[in-house]
Steps between C-alpha positions, in 0.01 A plus 500: 500500500153475348640461147744237622217304663292518181794376294557215742133399477516505119815288494345256745188465286708434188712244684191320630351498153810338356508243782132415503399482139567185298577533131201642315326621818434860592498658844148632564579665833729492802370595844824610668327735749696806381571744778300283740174552309316238295511576127183308414139478623447196723168363619441309823314170507322255731275774633766650726647848496864390493690541176863558404652834597832654406762589757865590541658270755698620798857365519404313817237294314613144416375539139696825449768341277255421219646355178469825302670696776253789500335395829150565361251213512132417489358370827191278516381473862229254597170616644229284651221387266183323616564123508835550322757589765757762410523549124604749236489455124588803290478485122554724200358481150755358253335705225512216248231336293673163532582305815847381398760680706788463743459647848802519727656698780686499829339393828630534855443202731469707816459281805377215280167511678253531213419359157624757248586534134372593155154484343407455134167502317314655792134571426408864582128426483497305830767679700778279359365201690555305180868489403820297482765547770871415514584516870733382773321363803547618857812334636685549169530129420225444243426685175163459328327594178134533595168570335218685674146501363272719709756452780484118479865384473662220304874429500630433149872475574715453811877524553702466819766756579774245567505436123587861416848559362537802729396304807205546730390867503583680821297760689561861398644421157409616148405248229397523135174334390374459144193348337464450124133466403436391141163362403418227750864440595692650793871492580637605838848622593668573835824701496547409134450126557205352312293288736260368237679209332192492276251787476197496727191467282171656610228670296278629781594871491565626146587864574549754778713755681841459665584568862644405837361301791557465875293282737500366854186317614512611863677836500487841333743790474780292341696693235650353184741703288516479119717680249570538127183318395529451124248400233619384159306364206542393140256779421715802410294768677203522737169556325366716782622684807304471821427833670403567860153584372465159341617330818255697715224405258535137603369591845178633349410177323 
């Protein structure tokens, strides 16, 4: 049974790599939460204790039928931050010298009661309060590409869900999100549909980590499930590997 599960995880990783990577790009890592445990070190942001944790879902959970079929996911549950409502931003070091990469993965809408999605170029030096976010808003009808600088938000792109080829996202459904960040240009995709008819251009944040985000201004303890988070880059291999020791060192600065 254990060997069979390991083989299934390997085959899944290879399949995701083939799906995710454009020609010439290399898969840097896939966070598929193998066996219900996170494979990578993740760091929490915004001065709250909440981060992403691995779990194996119970068959009664509405997210149980995840796209990979292994029922293991990462869960980012909001906790209350001073003056910030319920928030969680968890990020991991891409391990690249450059900032050109593609960050993608599956997200569960849950009850549709929070802003949730992917994060790119998150700054570890200020608790990831400077970053770009590709998120669906509470209510599931508006999708935004946002920039935060020291938590001050600006919306750089907006799309309404009635324009999606798959229709308006429903509560308790899985969806695939992808952001391509190259230089000062960003392209955003929802379930394989490119939303950016022309790339979004912004030079404010030149580099940073990748992650996930979940926020509700007036409520904590809201979970958001993520799975098969995949980083690809034109760089063939990472130039460094972040260890738990390196992550813990950020708290001492």
